[in-house]
Each structure stands twice: as structure tokens, then as C-alpha cells.
N, C-alpha and C positions, 0 to 999 in steps of 0.2 A: 503493500499500498504506501503510496506515497504522501499519506499522515499517518502514524502510527498512531493518534487519538480516533480514528475512526473507525466505526462499528461494522461490520458484515451480520445483516439480520438474515438468521435462518428460519426460515416460516416451517411449520411442521417438523417442530425440532425432536420430538419425541415419535416419529416416525422411522421407516422403515431406511427411508434413504437421510430423509433430515436428522436422527441423530447421530449417523456417521458423520455427516458433513461438518455439523456442529462439534462434533470429538476432534475431528481431522483439524479443522482450523486453530481449536484451542490448543490444540498437542505442536501445531506450529506457531504459537504465541500471538496467535491473530487475535483482536478484542471481538469477542461475538456477540449477540443477543440472539438466547435459544427462547424462539415465540412457539406458543402453545395456547390454550386454551385457559390450563391451569397453572402458567409461567411454571413448569416445572424443569427445576435444574439439570442439565445436561453437560457432564464433566467439567470445563472449568469456564464454562460458556455464562454468560450473565441472563437469569431468566428475566424473561418479558411477558406477559399476558398479552394475547392476540387471537383473534375469533374474526374469521370472513365474515361471518352475519350480524358484527358487530361495531360498526367503521369509528366508534368512540373509540375504540380501542387500536386504533391503526396511528395516533400522535405520537405516544409515546412510547409505542413500538420502533418510530422512524426516529426519534430524536438521537442525535449523533451517529446516523448510518449513512453511509456514501454506497453500499453494495449490497444486494439481497439474493438470498436464493429463495426462489416460487415453488412451493408447491399447490396446486391447485383445491379448491376446496373438495374432499371425499364426495363420491355420490354425486355430483352435481352435473347436469346434463348440459347447464350454461353457465359454465365459470367466467365468462367475459363477462358477464353481469355487474359480479360483485369485484373481479382482478382488473379490471381497465380503471375505475373510479381509483383504487388504492395507486395503480401504477402511477397514474394521471399526480395524486397528490405524493405520491414517492419521490417523483423527480422535481413537483417544488420543494420537496424538503431536503433535497439535495444528494439523492440519491442518481450514481452514474453509471452504475453498470447491476445489469440483473441477469442471473442465469435462472430459466425456468426448465422444471421439469412436466415433459410431456412423454409423448409416448411412440413407439415406432410405427405404432398403428396408423398415426394421427398426423398428416402431411398438413405444412402450413395451408391457412385457410380452410383448413377439416373442418369437423363438426368439435364441438366439446373446445377445449383448450389448446385448437388450432386455430381458433380465433385470437386467442391473445399471442398467440406464436405470429401471427400473422400483423399484429398491432406491434410489439416488442420494438422493432428494429427503429420506427418512428418515434418512438418514445425514450430510447437510450442508444447514445453515442457506443456504448459498450454492453454488448450482449453477447447471450450463447442460449441455444433451446437442445435442453438433451433429451435426446428421443431414444430411452434404453426398451431393449426387447423386455419378453417376460422376465420377471427376475426368479432365479432361481430361490428366495426364501418364499417363493408359493408352496415349496413342498417342507416348510417347518410353520413350526408355532400354531398359530390358529387360523389359516388360512385353509379352505375349505379341502384342499387338495390333500394338505396333512389330516387333516380330521380325519377322511376318510379311506385312506390310507393306513393310519393306527387303527380304527373302527372294525374297516373289515378287507382292508387287503385291496381297497380298489381307487382308482383315480379317474372321474369321470368328464369327460369333455365329448365336443361336437367336432374335433379338429381332424379326425381321418386320422391320414396319414401323413397329414401336414407337419414339417418341421420348423422347428423355431432356437434362435439364437441364444437361448437362455444365459442372462447373463447375472452377475453377483452384485450385489449389492453395495457392498466394499469396492468394488470396481467404479460403479456409477459413481459414487460421493469423491473417489479419488480424481475423476474425471471434473468436476461439480467443483472442486476446491482449486483444481486448476485454472477453469476459467472465471473464475472468480479471482484468483491473487495473480497469474501471471503479469506480466507488462502489457504484452499485448492482450486484448478480449480475441477469442475465438470469431466473434462477429458471423455466425452461421449457426447451422445446428447440425446435432451430431448423433447420427445413427448407433447408439452403442448393445453390442452382443457380446457373447462370450466366444470362446475358440469353435464351437463347432455347433451347427444344426441340429438337433435333434427331435426326432418324432417323440411322442407321450408315450407309445409304447417304449422306444429306448429309454426314456426317464423311468418307467415302471422295472425294466430289466435291470436298470443300474440300482435302484432301491431295493431291489429284490437281493440281487448281489451283495450289495453294502450289509444288508440287514438281517439276512439269512433267511427271511419271511417270503413269500409268493405276493408280489404285487402286482396288479394285472391293471391295463388301462380299458376300461368300458369303455364303448364308444355308443355317443348319443346324435338324436336327430338333431336339428338344429331349433327345430318346436320344442322339442324334449329340456334341448338346455337352455331354453328363454322362459318355460313353465319351472325347471328348477331355478333359477336364478329370482326371478318373480316371487317366490315364496317367501324370500328374506330381505330383498331390495327393490325400489322404485321398478316401475313395468318397464318405463323409457329406459332406466339405464341397464335393467336386467336385457332389453332388445339390443342395445349398443354391445355390451360384453357378447353375448351369444351370437353378432353379428360379425365381432372380430373371430370366434372361433372358426365361423363359415369362413371367414378370408383365409385365417390360417391353413383349413381343409382344399385351399384351393390353392395354396403356394406363396401367401402373401408375404412370410416370413422366413424365407428358404433361405437365409444369407446371414453371410457374418461378415463385419468390417475391422480396419485397423486401428476405430479411434480410440477405443483403449491405451491399446500399445501404444499408439502417437501421441495421445495429451501423458500421458504419465509415464513411457520408457518404460513399462513391465507387460508381459504377456496376462491377459486376461484370465480367471482362474478358471478350470474347467468344472463340469458338473460332477465329474467323479469327484474329484478333489473337495468338492463342494461336500457333497453326500458323505463322505467318509468323516468328514467334523461334523455335519450337522445332525447325522445320524448314527452315532458311533457304539450307543448302546448296542447290544444285541439284539433287542426287539423294542422297536421304536412305541 
């Protein structure tokens, strides 16, 4: 940073990538504001309250900030409605660099956060859009794939034989840190993947090998997937996620990129290496 007194605001600092970005920045002796609804401390970061649904929380979060890591409001089908007013306020408050977490499935100008992606270069002279593929962390913790793998040895998708360049959240965070702190901002979008594109059959086989249990990929139709998701989340968001599975089945995510290697100087983590650590107990 040009001014060591300036803060980096990390929105969603208790989440999968936000917590890692805040911790890595703090470990690098950067001044960090870890923003979340409950102002939860993260590593050596300064905790601040932030809620996309409460604009009164914006001023305090932005005080002293010159760059920001943006996590869209979770589950929103129209994040631009709340994000763009915040970003205009951020620019007025002195923010000059922004790194936005989007998705490899959402192009500039596309649905949801694609609208924010399109607006970002007009708001800030220094920017980056991170477009990671599906997270390896989707197979750990409370994610539905991890839950069903543990409960009955199945992973249910509508992806068919489609392959995905699954990426580790640690690698996403490492790229975000570089995008926020390098002397020159990327000023582009970065599709982030792991080193290999894998089908969900491949994922199930790897988890079976690592855990010693039989884990299988149960294939659903697009409509079955939509209904399954809609039981727990808003119907419009469920339809969008089911559509993403359908796109995977058609080959939309069958790719790998060199973005992690190029930005961080290290090879992205493989799913096998990730699974061996994340599922290291004999039975998940």
C-alpha cells in the first residue's frame, strides 16, 4: 500500500474465502477491517459490523479504507441493487481499488453479480474480478454435498458427465490478496481453477479412495435438481443453481487456467491433495 495507515475492508470476513483473505492480509502485516454482520474477529484483523441489508452500517465500515474485497450478498438474485449504491459510496469515501468475487459461470454483464462485474471498471481505476470455478470446500463442512456423502455415501447433481476445474479456497484467497496488494491491479477478470477438470464421478471415486468408504455420484435431472434445491432456498435462486448444473453437463466448466500459478507463483492445489487433508479421518 502507498499509505500504511489505509485499511483493506474484507466483506464477508467470516466466510469461506473472506476469512482466508482477511487472515492472509493480516499475516502480511496489512491493516485489515474484517466485516461481518456480527463484527466477528478474524485473525489479527479489526472487526467491524457490515450488513448488505443495512446501509447504516456502510459508513463505519468504510472509514479509513482505500481498498475492498467484495463478497456479494448470499442468495440474492439481484446483488447489483444493493452493491452498486455501496460501491458508489465507497468511491466517494476514498476507496480506489476493489476485488470482486464472482463465478466462472457468470460472465461480465451476465445475471446476478455479472451486472456488478460490468459496472466495476467505471467505478474504480484499480480493480479485479475473481471468477473461481466450483470450490473444493463444497465437499467439506456443512455443504450439502459433504452432508450427503457422510450420511448415505452419495453426491447428487444434475451435471451428468460434465467436468469442473474445482479450486481450493486457499488458492482463491491467495489470488485475492495479490489482486488487492500488488503495485499494479490486474484490471481484468481472472478465471480461477485447480490443475485438473474432474467430473462428479471422479470426485466420488477420489473420496471413496481417501475415506475407504463407497461414495457414489447420483445423477439427477435438471428438474429434480431444481425441486431439491427449492426445498431449502428461494425458487429463483434454486433455478439459477440448477441451470448451472445443466451448463456443466454441457461442458461449460470443462477447463483449467493458469491464473493461480501466474498470480501467486505456485501450482494450484489438486483435489486429491485437498481431500487427503480434509477427509483424513478413516470415516467422514
